[in-house]
C-alpha positions as CSV (number, residue, x, y, z in Angstrom):
1,X,-57.2,67.6,105.1
2,X,-54.1,67.2,102.4
3,X,-51.3,65.3,103.5
4,X,-47.8,68.0,103.5
5,X,-46.2,65.8,100.7
6,X,-48.7,67.2,98.5
7,X,-48.9,70.8,99.2
8,X,-46.2,72.4,96.3
9,X,-48.2,70.6,93.8
10,X,-51.2,72.6,95.3
11,X,-49.9,75.9,95.2
12,X,-51.3,78.7,93.2
13,X,-49.4,78.9,89.7
14,X,-47.8,81.9,90.1
15,X,-45.6,80.7,92.7
16,X,-44.1,79.2,90.3
17,X,-40.8,81.8,88.5
18,X,-41.9,84.1,86.1
19,X,-46.0,83.7,86.2
20,X,-47.1,87.5,86.9
21,X,-50.5,87.6,87.0
22,X,-51.0,88.1,82.5
23,X,-49.7,84.6,82.5
24,X,-51.6,83.3,85.2
25,X,-54.5,85.0,83.2
26,X,-53.5,82.9,80.0
27,X,-53.9,79.2,82.1
28,X,-56.6,80.0,83.8
29,X,-58.4,79.7,80.3
30,X,-57.0,76.4,79.6
31,X,-58.5,75.6,83.2
32,X,-54.4,75.8,84.8
33,X,-54.6,77.5,88.3
34,X,-52.2,75.7,90.2
35,X,-49.2,73.4,89.8
36,X,-51.0,69.9,89.3
37,X,-52.7,71.3,86.6
38,X,-49.8,72.4,85.0
39,X,-48.8,68.3,85.0
40,X,-52.2,67.0,83.8
41,X,-52.2,69.0,81.4
42,X,-50.6,66.6,79.0
43,X,-48.9,67.3,75.6
44,X,-51.1,66.1,72.6
45,X,-48.3,65.0,70.6
46,X,-44.5,66.1,69.2
47,X,-42.8,68.0,66.6
48,X,-39.5,66.5,65.6
49,X,-37.2,68.5,63.5
50,X,-33.7,67.5,61.7
51,X,-30.8,69.0,61.7
52,X,-29.1,69.7,57.9
53,X,-26.7,71.3,56.3
54,X,-28.4,72.2,53.3
55,X,-32.1,72.2,51.7
56,X,-32.3,68.7,49.7
57,X,-35.8,67.1,48.3
58,X,-35.7,64.2,51.1
59,X,-36.3,66.4,53.3
60,X,-39.7,68.1,51.7
61,X,-42.5,68.8,54.4
62,X,-41.0,67.9,57.5
63,X,-39.0,70.8,60.4
64,X,-35.4,71.0,59.3
65,X,-32.8,73.4,61.4
66,X,-30.6,74.7,58.6
67,X,-28.1,78.0,58.7
68,X,-28.2,80.3,56.4
69,X,-26.7,83.6,54.8
70,X,-29.2,86.4,54.3
71,X,-28.7,88.1,50.6
72,X,-31.9,90.0,49.6
73,X,-35.4,91.5,51.1
74,X,-38.4,92.2,48.7
75,X,-41.6,93.4,51.0
76,X,-44.7,93.0,48.6
77,X,-46.9,95.7,47.9
78,X,-50.3,95.9,49.8
79,X,-51.0,93.0,52.2
80,X,-48.8,90.8,50.5
81,X,-45.8,88.2,52.8
82,X,-42.3,89.9,53.4
83,X,-39.8,87.7,51.4
84,X,-36.4,87.2,52.2
85,X,-34.0,85.1,50.3
86,X,-31.2,83.5,51.8
87,X,-28.8,80.4,51.1
88,X,-27.9,77.7,52.6
89,X,-24.8,75.9,53.2
90,X,-24.3,74.5,49.9
91,X,-25.1,77.9,48.3
92,X,-28.7,76.5,47.5
93,X,-31.8,79.6,47.3
94,X,-34.6,79.6,50.2
95,X,-37.3,81.7,50.8
96,X,-38.5,83.1,54.0
97,X,-42.0,84.4,53.7
98,X,-43.7,86.2,57.0
99,X,-47.0,86.9,55.8
100,X,-47.5,89.5,59.0
101,X,-44.8,91.0,61.6
102,X,-42.8,91.9,58.4
103,X,-41.0,94.7,60.4
104,X,-39.9,92.4,63.1
105,X,-39.0,89.5,60.3
106,X,-36.4,92.5,58.4
107,X,-35.0,93.6,61.9
108,X,-34.4,89.5,62.9
109,X,-32.5,88.5,59.8
110,X,-30.0,91.7,59.0
111,X,-28.8,91.4,55.1
112,X,-25.2,89.8,54.6
113,X,-25.6,88.0,58.3
114,X,-25.8,84.0,59.0
115,X,-29.2,82.6,60.7
116,X,-30.1,80.0,61.9
117,X,-33.8,79.0,60.8
118,X,-36.4,76.4,61.5
119,X,-39.3,75.4,59.8
120,X,-41.2,73.2,57.4
121,X,-39.2,72.6,54.3
122,X,-41.3,73.6,51.4
123,X,-40.9,73.7,47.7
124,X,-42.3,76.9,46.0
125,X,-41.7,76.5,42.5
126,X,-38.4,75.9,41.8
127,X,-37.2,77.4,44.9
128,X,-37.5,76.0,48.4
129,X,-39.4,77.7,51.1
130,X,-39.9,78.2,55.0
131,X,-42.9,80.2,55.7
132,X,-42.6,81.7,59.6
133,X,-39.5,79.9,60.2
134,X,-38.1,80.4,64.1
135,X,-35.0,82.3,63.6
136,X,-31.7,82.3,65.8
137,X,-28.2,83.6,66.0
138,X,-26.1,80.7,65.2
139,X,-24.2,79.5,68.6
140,X,-26.8,80.7,70.3
141,X,-29.9,78.2,72.2
142,X,-30.4,75.7,69.0
143,X,-34.2,74.5,68.6
144,X,-34.1,71.3,69.8
145,X,-34.8,68.0,67.5
146,X,-37.8,67.3,69.4
147,X,-40.5,69.1,71.0
148,X,-43.8,68.0,73.0
149,X,-47.1,70.3,71.8
150,X,-49.5,71.7,74.2
151,X,-52.9,72.3,74.4
152,X,-52.3,76.5,74.0
153,X,-54.9,79.9,74.5
154,X,-54.1,83.2,73.1
155,X,-50.6,84.9,74.3
156,X,-49.0,81.2,75.4
157,X,-46.3,79.1,73.4
158,X,-45.8,75.6,73.9
159,X,-42.2,76.6,74.7
160,X,-43.5,78.6,77.5
161,X,-46.0,75.9,78.3
162,X,-43.1,73.3,78.5
163,X,-41.3,75.5,80.5
164,X,-43.6,75.9,83.5
165,X,-44.4,72.2,82.5
166,X,-40.9,71.4,83.7
167,X,-41.2,73.9,87.0
168,X,-44.2,71.9,88.0
169,X,-42.3,68.7,87.5
170,X,-39.5,70.0,89.7
171,X,-42.2,69.7,92.6
172,X,-43.4,66.6,92.0
173,X,-42.5,64.2,95.3
174,X,-41.6,60.3,94.1
175,X,-44.9,58.6,95.9
176,X,-45.6,55.2,97.3
177,X,-47.4,53.1,95.0
178,X,-50.6,52.5,95.2
179,X,-51.8,49.9,92.8
180,X,-52.0,46.1,93.6
181,X,-48.0,44.9,92.5
182,X,-49.3,42.4,90.1
183,X,-51.4,44.9,88.1
184,X,-48.0,46.5,88.1
185,X,-45.7,44.0,87.4
186,X,-48.1,42.6,84.0
187,X,-48.5,46.2,83.0
188,X,-44.9,47.0,83.2
189,X,-45.1,49.9,84.7
190,X,-43.0,52.8,85.9
191,X,-43.9,54.3,89.2
192,X,-46.5,57.7,89.2
193,X,-43.8,60.3,89.4
194,X,-41.4,58.3,86.4
195,X,-45.1,58.5,84.4
196,X,-45.5,61.9,84.3
197,X,-41.9,62.8,83.8
198,X,-41.6,60.6,80.7
199,X,-45.2,61.4,78.7
200,X,-44.0,65.0,78.9
201,X,-40.9,64.0,77.5
202,X,-42.4,61.5,75.1
203,X,-46.1,61.8,74.7
204,X,-46.4,58.6,72.3
205,X,-44.9,56.7,75.2
206,X,-48.5,54.3,75.3
207,X,-47.5,52.7,79.5
208,X,-47.0,55.9,80.3
209,X,-50.2,57.3,79.2
210,X,-52.6,54.2,80.4
211,X,-50.8,54.4,83.7
212,X,-51.5,57.9,84.3
213,X,-55.3,57.5,83.3
214,X,-55.2,54.2,85.5
215,X,-54.0,56.4,88.6
216,X,-57.0,58.5,87.4
217,X,-59.4,56.1,87.6
218,X,-58.5,53.9,90.4
219,X,-58.5,57.1,92.7
220,X,-62.3,57.1,91.2
221,X,-63.6,54.0,92.3
222,X,-61.8,53.8,95.4
223,X,-64.0,56.8,97.0
224,X,-67.0,55.3,95.6
225,X,-66.0,52.5,97.0
226,X,-65.7,53.9,100.1
227,X,-69.0,56.0,99.9
228,X,-70.4,53.0,99.6
229,X,-68.6,51.1,102.2
230,X,-69.3,54.2,105.1
231,X,-72.9,54.3,103.9
232,X,-73.4,50.5,104.7
233,X,-71.5,51.3,107.7
234,X,-74.2,53.9,109.2
235,X,-77.3,52.8,110.9
236,X,-81.1,53.5,109.3
237,X,-84.3,52.3,109.7
238,X,-85.9,49.4,108.1
239,X,-89.2,50.6,106.7
240,X,-91.8,48.0,106.1
241,X,-95.3,49.1,105.0
242,X,-98.3,47.2,105.8
243,X,-100.0,47.3,102.2
244,X,-102.9,49.5,103.3
245,X,-101.3,52.9,101.1
246,X,-100.7,50.5,98.4
247,X,-103.9,48.5,98.0
248,X,-105.5,51.8,98.0
249,X,-104.0,52.9,95.2
250,X,-105.7,52.9,92.2
251,X,-104.1,51.9,89.2
252,X,-105.6,52.2,85.7
253,X,-103.2,49.6,84.6
254,X,-100.8,46.5,85.8
255,X,-97.6,46.5,86.7
256,X,-95.3,45.1,84.1
257,X,-93.1,42.1,84.9
258,X,-90.0,44.8,85.1
259,X,-91.9,47.0,87.4
260,X,-92.8,44.1,89.9
261,X,-88.9,42.9,89.7
262,X,-87.9,46.4,91.0
263,X,-90.2,47.1,93.3
264,X,-89.5,44.5,95.4
265,X,-85.9,44.6,95.3
266,X,-86.5,48.3,96.5
267,X,-88.7,46.9,99.4
268,X,-86.2,44.2,100.3
269,X,-83.6,47.0,100.1
270,X,-86.0,49.6,102.6
271,X,-86.7,46.2,105.2
272,X,-83.0,46.1,105.8
273,X,-80.7,48.6,108.4
274,X,-78.3,49.2,106.4
275,X,-79.6,52.6,104.2
276,X,-80.6,51.5,101.0
277,X,-78.4,52.9,98.0
278,X,-80.0,52.1,94.8
279,X,-79.8,53.4,91.5
280,X,-83.2,52.9,89.6
281,X,-82.2,53.0,85.2
282,X,-85.5,52.5,82.9
283,X,-86.1,54.3,79.4
284,X,-88.5,57.1,78.5
285,X,-91.8,56.2,79.5
286,X,-91.0,52.7,80.8
287,X,-92.6,53.8,84.3
288,X,-90.3,54.8,87.2
289,X,-92.2,57.3,88.7
290,X,-95.1,54.9,89.6
291,X,-92.2,52.6,91.0
292,X,-91.1,55.5,93.0
293,X,-94.6,56.4,94.4
294,X,-95.3,53.1,95.6
295,X,-91.8,53.1,97.6
296,X,-92.8,56.4,99.2
297,X,-96.1,54.8,100.0
298,X,-94.1,51.9,101.6
299,X,-92.3,54.6,104.3
300,X,-95.6,56.6,104.3
301,X,-97.2,53.2,105.6
302,X,-93.8,52.7,107.9
303,X,-94.8,55.9,109.3
304,X,-91.7,58.1,107.7
305,X,-91.5,60.8,105.6
306,X,-90.4,60.6,102.0
307,X,-89.0,63.7,99.7
308,X,-89.0,63.5,96.3
309,X,-86.1,65.9,94.5
310,X,-86.2,66.8,90.4
311,X,-83.9,69.1,88.7
312,X,-86.6,71.7,87.2
313,X,-88.9,73.4,88.5
314,X,-91.0,72.1,85.7
315,X,-90.4,68.4,86.7
316,X,-91.4,69.5,90.6
317,X,-94.7,70.8,90.2
318,X,-95.7,68.0,87.5
319,X,-94.7,65.3,89.9
320,X,-96.7,68.0,92.6
321,X,-99.5,67.6,90.6
322,X,-99.6,64.2,90.2
323,X,-99.0,63.0,93.5
324,X,-102.2,65.5,94.7
325,X,-104.3,63.7,91.9
326,X,-103.1,60.0,93.0
327,X,-103.3,60.5,97.0
328,X,-105.3,62.6,98.1
329,X,-107.6,60.2,98.4
330,X,-105.8,57.7,100.4
331,X,-105.1,60.6,102.9
332,X,-101.4,61.2,102.3
333,X,-100.3,64.6,102.4
334,X,-98.0,65.9,99.9
335,X,-96.6,69.7,99.5
336,X,-94.1,71.4,97.5
337,X,-90.7,73.1,97.8
338,X,-89.0,75.4,95.2
339,X,-86.8,78.5,95.5
340,X,-90.0,80.3,94.5
341,X,-92.5,79.6,97.3
342,X,-92.1,82.5,100.0
343,X,-93.5,83.9,103.4
344,X,-96.3,81.8,104.9
345,X,-96.4,78.8,102.2
346,X,-93.1,78.0,102.9
347,X,-93.2,78.4,107.1
348,X,-96.3,76.3,106.4
349,X,-94.5,73.6,104.6
350,X,-91.5,73.8,107.4
351,X,-94.0,73.5,110.2
352,X,-95.6,70.8,108.5
353,X,-92.5,68.8,108.1
354,X,-90.8,69.4,111.3
355,X,-93.9,68.0,112.6
356,X,-94.6,65.4,110.3
357,X,-97.8,67.0,108.9
358,X,-96.8,66.5,105.6
359,X,-95.6,62.7,104.4
360,X,-94.0,63.6,100.8
361,X,-92.1,66.7,99.9
362,X,-91.5,67.3,96.3
363,X,-89.5,70.0,95.0
364,X,-86.1,71.2,93.9
365,X,-82.5,71.6,95.8
366,X,-84.6,73.8,97.7
367,X,-85.7,71.0,99.8
368,X,-82.6,70.5,101.3
369,X,-81.3,73.6,102.3
370,X,-80.0,74.0,106.0
371,X,-83.3,75.5,107.4
372,X,-85.6,72.0,105.6
373,X,-85.7,70.0,109.0
374,X,-87.7,66.6,108.6
375,X,-89.5,64.6,111.7
376,X,-88.5,61.4,110.3
377,X,-87.6,61.5,106.8
378,X,-87.0,57.3,105.9
379,X,-86.9,57.9,101.9
380,X,-85.2,60.4,99.3
381,X,-86.4,59.8,95.5
382,X,-83.7,61.8,93.5
383,X,-85.2,61.9,90.0
384,X,-82.6,62.6,86.6
385,X,-80.1,61.5,88.9
386,X,-77.2,62.5,86.1
387,X,-78.0,66.0,86.9
388,X,-76.9,65.8,90.3
389,X,-73.5,64.7,92.1
390,X,-72.3,62.6,94.9
391,X,-72.2,65.8,96.7
392,X,-75.3,66.4,96.4
393,X,-77.1,62.9,97.3
394,X,-74.6,63.2,100.2
395,X,-76.1,66.1,101.2
396,X,-79.6,65.2,100.8
397,X,-79.6,62.2,102.8
398,X,-77.2,63.6,106.0
399,X,-81.3,65.2,106.7
400,X,-82.7,62.5,108.3
401,X,-82.2,61.5,112.3
402,X,-80.9,58.3,111.2
403,X,-79.2,58.0,107.4
404,X,-82.5,57.4,104.8
405,X,-83.1,55.1,102.4
406,X,-81.7,56.6,98.9
407,X,-83.5,55.8,95.0
408,X,-82.1,57.1,92.6
409,X,-83.9,57.0,89.1
410,X,-82.6,58.5,85.1
411,X,-84.9,58.2,82.6
412,X,-81.2,59.0,80.3
413,X,-79.9,54.9,79.9
414,X,-76.2,55.0,81.5
415,X,-73.8,52.7,79.7
416,X,-72.5,50.1,82.1
417,X,-68.8,51.8,82.3
418,X,-70.3,54.9,83.2
419,X,-72.5,53.3,85.9
420,X,-69.3,51.7,87.1
421,X,-67.3,55.4,87.1
422,X,-70.5,57.7,88.1
423,X,-72.7,55.1,90.4
424,X,-70.3,52.4,91.8
425,X,-71.1,53.2,95.3
426,X,-75.3,52.3,94.1
427,X,-76.6,49.0,93.2
428,X,-78.2,49.4,90.6
429,X,-82.3,48.2,89.1
430,X,-83.3,48.8,85.3
431,X,-87.1,48.8,84.2
432,X,-86.0,47.0,80.5
433,X,-89.5,46.6,79.7
434,X,-92.1,49.0,78.4
435,X,-96.0,48.6,79.4
436,X,-98.0,47.4,77.1
437,X,-100.1,49.4,73.9
438,X,-96.8,52.3,73.8
439,X,-96.7,52.6,70.2
440,X,-93.0,53.2,68.7
441,X,-92.2,56.7,67.7
442,X,-91.6,56.9,64.0
443,X,-88.4,59.2,63.4
444,X,-87.7,61.0,60.5
445,X,-84.6,63.2,59.1
446,X,-85.7,66.3,57.2
447,X,-83.4,68.5,55.9
448,X,-83.8,72.5,57.1
449,X,-84.5,74.0,53.6
450,X,-87.2,71.8,53.8
451,X,-88.6,74.1,57.0
452,X,-91.7,75.3,54.5
453,X,-92.9,71.4,54.0
454,X,-92.9,70.9,57.8
455,X,-94.7,74.0,58.6
456,X,-97.3,72.7,56.2
457,X,-97.1,69.1,58.4
458,X,-97.5,70.9,61.1
459,X,-100.9,73.0,60.4
460,X,-102.5,69.5,58.8
461,X,-102.1,68.2,62.6
462,X,-102.9,71.0,64.6
463,X,-105.6,71.1,62.3
464,X,-106.9,67.2,63.0
465,X,-106.9,68.3,66.7
466,X,-103.5,67.5,67.7
467,X,-100.3,69.1,69.6
468,X,-96.8,69.5,69.0
469,X,-93.4,70.6,70.2
470,X,-91.1,72.2,68.4
471,X,-87.6,72.6,70.1
472,X,-84.9,75.1,68.9
473,X,-81.4,74.3,68.6
474,X,-78.5,74.3,70.9
475,X,-76.9,77.7,69.4
476,X,-74.3,78.2,71.8
477,X,-72.8,77.5,75.6
478,X,-75.7,80.1,76.6
479,X,-79.1,80.1,77.5
480,X,-79.4,83.4,76.4
481,X,-79.0,82.8,72.3
482,X,-80.9,79.0,72.7
483,X,-83.5,81.4,74.2
484,X,-83.3,84.4,71.4
485,X,-83.9,81.1,68.6
486,X,-86.8,80.1,70.4
487,X,-88.6,83.6,70.1
488,X,-87.4,84.1,67.0
489,X,-89.2,80.3,66.0
490,X,-92.2,80.8,67.9
491,X,-92.8,85.2,66.2
492,X,-92.3,83.4,63.1
493,X,-94.7,80.5,63.6
494,X,-97.4,83.0,65.1
495,X,-98.1,84.7,61.5
496,X,-99.1,81.2,60.1
497,X,-100.9,80.0,64.0
498,X,-102.4,83.1,65.7
499,X,-103.1,82.2,69.6
500,X,-102.0,78.8,69.1
501,X,-98.5,79.3,69.9
502,X,-96.5,79.3,73.6
503,X,-93.2,79.9,74.3
504,X,-90.8,78.5,77.3
505,X,-87.5,79.1,77.8
506,X,-84.8,78.7,81.0
507,X,-84.8,82.7,80.9
508,X,-88.3,83.2,81.8
509,X,-89.4,83.3,85.4
510,X,-91.3,80.2,86.5
511,X,-94.6,81.6,87.3
512,X,-94.7,82.2,83.8
513,X,-93.2,78.9,82.4
514,X,-96.1,77.2,84.6
515,X,-98.8,79.3,83.0
516,X,-97.8,78.5,79.6
517,X,-97.2,74.7,80.0
518,X,-100.7,74.8,82.4
519,X,-102.0,76.0,78.6
520,X,-100.7,73.8,76.9
521,X,-101.9,70.6,79.1
522,X,-105.4,72.0,78.6
523,X,-104.9,72.0,75.1
524,X,-105.7,75.7,74.6
525,X,-102.6,76.0,73.2
526,X,-101.5,73.6,69.9
527,X,-98.0,74.7,69.9
528,X,-95.2,74.6,72.3
529,X,-91.7,77.0,71.2
530,X,-89.0,75.5,73.4
531,X,-85.4,75.0,74.3
532,X,-84.0,72.2,76.5
533,X,-86.4,73.0,79.6
534,X,-88.8,70.1,78.6
535,X,-86.1,67.7,77.7
536,X,-87.5,65.8,81.4
537,X,-90.7,65.1,82.9
538,X,-93.2,67.5,80.5
539,X,-96.7,64.9,79.7
540,X,-99.4,65.7,77.4
541,X,-100.7,62.8,76.2
542,X,-102.2,65.1,72.8
543,X,-98.8,65.8,71.6
544,X,-97.7,63.5,69.6
545,X,-95.9,65.6,67.3
546,X,-92.2,66.2,68.1
547,X,-89.9,69.0,65.7
548,X,-86.2,69.5,66.6
549,X,-84.8,72.2,64.8
550,X,-80.8,72.2,64.6
551,X,-81.1,68.2,65.5
552,X,-77.5,67.6,64.3
553,X,-76.3,70.4,67.3
554,X,-78.0,67.9,70.3
555,X,-76.3,64.9,71.7
556,X,-78.0,61.7,71.3
557,X,-78.9,60.6,74.3
558,X,-80.5,64.5,74.7
559,X,-82.5,63.9,71.2
560,X,-83.6,60.6,73.0
561,X,-84.9,62.4,76.4
562,X,-86.5,65.0,73.6
563,X,-88.4,62.3,71.6
564,X,-89.3,61.1,74.6
565,X,-92.0,64.1,75.4
566,X,-94.7,62.6,72.7
567,X,-95.9,58.8,72.3
568,X,-97.4,59.4,75.1
569,X,-101.1,59.0,74.5
570,X,-103.2,56.5,71.9
571,X,-102.4,58.8,68.9
572,X,-99.6,57.5,66.1
573,X,-96.3,60.0,67.0
574,X,-93.9,61.0,64.7
575,X,-90.2,62.8,65.4
576,X,-89.2,65.2,62.7
577,X,-85.2,65.5,63.3
578,X,-84.6,69.1,60.8
579,X,-80.7,68.8,60.3
580,X,-78.6,71.6,58.7
581,X,-76.4,71.4,55.4
582,X,-72.8,70.9,57.0
583,X,-73.4,67.5,58.5
584,X,-69.6,65.9,60.0
585,X,-69.8,61.8,60.0
586,X,-70.5,61.5,63.5
587,X,-73.7,64.4,63.3
588,X,-74.9,61.5,60.6
589,X,-74.2,58.0,62.3
590,X,-76.3,59.9,65.0
591,X,-79.4,61.4,63.4
592,X,-79.5,57.4,61.4
593,X,-79.1,55.5,64.8
594,X,-82.4,58.1,65.7
595,X,-84.4,57.1,62.8
596,X,-83.6,53.5,63.5
597,X,-83.8,52.6,67.0
598,X,-86.2,53.7,70.4
599,X,-84.4,51.8,72.3
600,X,-82.3,54.1,74.9
601,X,-79.9,51.7,76.2
602,X,-78.1,51.2,73.0
603,X,-78.3,54.8,71.8
604,X,-76.5,55.6,75.2
605,X,-74.0,53.1,74.8
606,X,-73.4,54.8,71.0
607,X,-73.7,58.2,72.6
608,X,-70.8,57.3,74.8
609,X,-69.1,56.0,71.8
610,X,-69.4,58.8,69.7
611,X,-69.1,61.8,72.2
612,X,-67.5,60.2,75.4
613,X,-68.3,60.2,78.8
614,X,-68.4,64.1,79.8
615,X,-71.4,64.6,77.0
616,X,-73.1,61.8,77.4
617,X,-76.5,64.0,77.5
618,X,-75.3,66.9,74.4
619,X,-74.1,69.3,77.5
620,X,-71.4,68.8,80.1
621,X,-73.2,68.2,83.3
622,X,-72.1,68.6,86.8
623,X,-72.9,65.3,88.6
624,X,-70.5,63.6,86.0
625,X,-67.0,62.1,87.4
626,X,-64.7,64.3,85.4
627,X,-61.7,62.7,83.9
628,X,-58.7,64.8,82.9
629,X,-56.2,62.3,81.7
630,X,-58.6,59.2,80.9
631,X,-59.9,58.6,77.1
632,X,-63.4,57.9,77.2
633,X,-61.6,54.8,75.5
634,X,-59.2,54.1,78.5
635,X,-62.2,55.0,81.0
636,X,-64.6,52.0,79.6
637,X,-61.0,49.4,79.2
638,X,-59.5,50.4,82.6
639,X,-62.8,51.2,84.9
640,X,-63.5,47.2,85.4
641,X,-59.6,46.7,86.0
642,X,-59.6,49.6,88.3
643,X,-63.0,48.9,90.3
644,X,-61.4,45.2,91.1
645,X,-58.2,46.7,92.5
646,X,-60.1,49.3,94.2
647,X,-61.9,46.2,95.9
648,X,-58.9,44.2,96.9
649,X,-57.4,47.4,98.5
650,X,-61.2,47.8,100.3
651,X,-61.9,44.0,101.3
652,X,-58.5,42.5,101.9
653,X,-55.8,44.9,102.4
654,X,-57.4,46.7,105.2
655,X,-58.2,49.6,103.4
656,X,-56.5,53.0,104.1
657,X,-54.6,51.4,106.4
658,X,-51.1,50.2,106.5
659,X,-48.7,50.6,104.1
660,X,-50.9,50.3,100.7
661,X,-53.8,52.0,101.9
662,X,-51.0,55.1,103.1
663,X,-50.4,55.3,99.3
664,X,-53.5,55.2,98.3
665,X,-54.7,58.2,100.3
666,X,-51.8,60.1,98.8
667,X,-54.0,59.1,95.2
668,X,-57.3,60.4,96.4
669,X,-56.3,63.7,97.7
670,X,-53.7,63.8,93.9
671,X,-56.6,63.0,92.2
672,X,-58.7,65.5,94.6
673,X,-61.6,62.4,95.6
674,X,-60.8,63.2,98.7
675,X,-63.8,63.9,99.9
676,X,-64.1,59.7,101.0
677,X,-61.4,60.5,103.3
678,X,-63.3,63.3,104.7
679,X,-66.3,61.0,104.7
680,X,-64.7,57.9,106.3
681,X,-63.3,60.6,109.3
682,X,-66.9,61.9,109.9
683,X,-67.7,57.6,110.0
């Protein structure tokens, strides 16, 4: 339960003076619904003004405060600006131009009256000019010489946000220090509240900004440390297989050295009473699924059940089909559970899990619903880990009578900093070696105006018996517009390739998607037009050509994932990146790197540098740790330091007990990482 000291900060913004429903609605567009959100809505910079008696060349381009007397008003015909001529204290003529709301300007600036105007001083021919200056009466509220500037939305001004931030700051208590004293001394940091007040007054104060970023990262690392500590304290069941199933498994090829190393790390973990918490990273096509299969067989040999969680129904059904083919002859019983399973089929699966007759369950989120009970769940495998957050990891591991072992996998190589800040409670294994025989995919960047040449090349590829993917661009945040783009492209290609086009997108029902995928997998369709629903898991060895339209709109790691859908057979594979005519420097760098390398780990590091941790896959994912105060660069710089600090607190300073521990508890609640406190309490 949140400490009372912090409750005023978590009150709704309507509790602040002057915030009614309309202002609350505007603030909500900025993600501000509580007082604490205002405090963490940091300014982007400041406007500095000069108070001057008159206009002069040295003030050109600067924000200037001048007292003027209005001499003449001119309203242009049509849509031209209203121009009001005034003189400053030394008799210089100054034109005040208003391109809209001329009536308001005329009322604010009556003829013969003195007014104070504030704006950017510019030269307009031989005259001085201000466009849309602020206007006040002399002697009334004087414009501030320095004003902070905030990210805004329609209807809100920086001045209004400043007033609200000031009201929220009055609620901010002085909090005890949670950072290790030597770190505070070395960095010469002021306390949390002082740093917060400083940054809202002086946005350029680097020390205050760094301190606040560190606080947020520290809260995250401490929460992950507590999660690891609690997980290690829980009692699991050691699982040691006898080899009868893994020895009987007929593999078409030998394991790589990296796979053998990782399998041994997993077996060592599963043999311990402390539940395994391991993240398995491996590039596209490195053989992670086989490693997961061997881990699940180890659990089954030891008399336990295994559950495999996939982020999409397409991937879940593909895993299910693959496991059935590989394990049916071994007598291992595999079942599937997604939102689509209903009635008797679903009831039968639930009974099989409860009585232990099902050894391995594959599915989507449906596998950790309340009604799903396991007889002896020993291992949980989460595929495409980046789609799931810490809370979902916990939800699934809570399904066993004792805490099951957890293996999380991702084909999106994760930069070291992100591994630290998102999976800090886990041990990490890497498959850094590709199976022999996989040839690098040739990647080419082609301008979209050459799309006719691309379609001709596609026709030659199909005529030679090949299959291809055509991925349509991300149009907007909405899946609806992406689906529309895919439908339009499929219709256009169908004119050239009648009866050979399949279409899949996120708005289609599961059975529809499955039917199209089955036709494509069987080779009865030559071209699959799709949105990013095929980003993970789709495996059709005969498909050796990938065309990605609007490639500059995708993130690097997402492009790499999509490219990984080809290169799965013996044929030479090609990926064509169709780019638009307007290409930013970042977009150009991204596409150049894709052409240059197939190394997913290098691509991931570049993706972090170019896009930042919140968009590591080109779109924000729900499972990621989101930082509001810390920039990507600050996360990279400060995460190792904050991790060490959190470990010192947990290993040396008594955890959440004692003075520093109580302060750290406040920090967790302040940055809403308090799930870790609840975990500790439930033990």
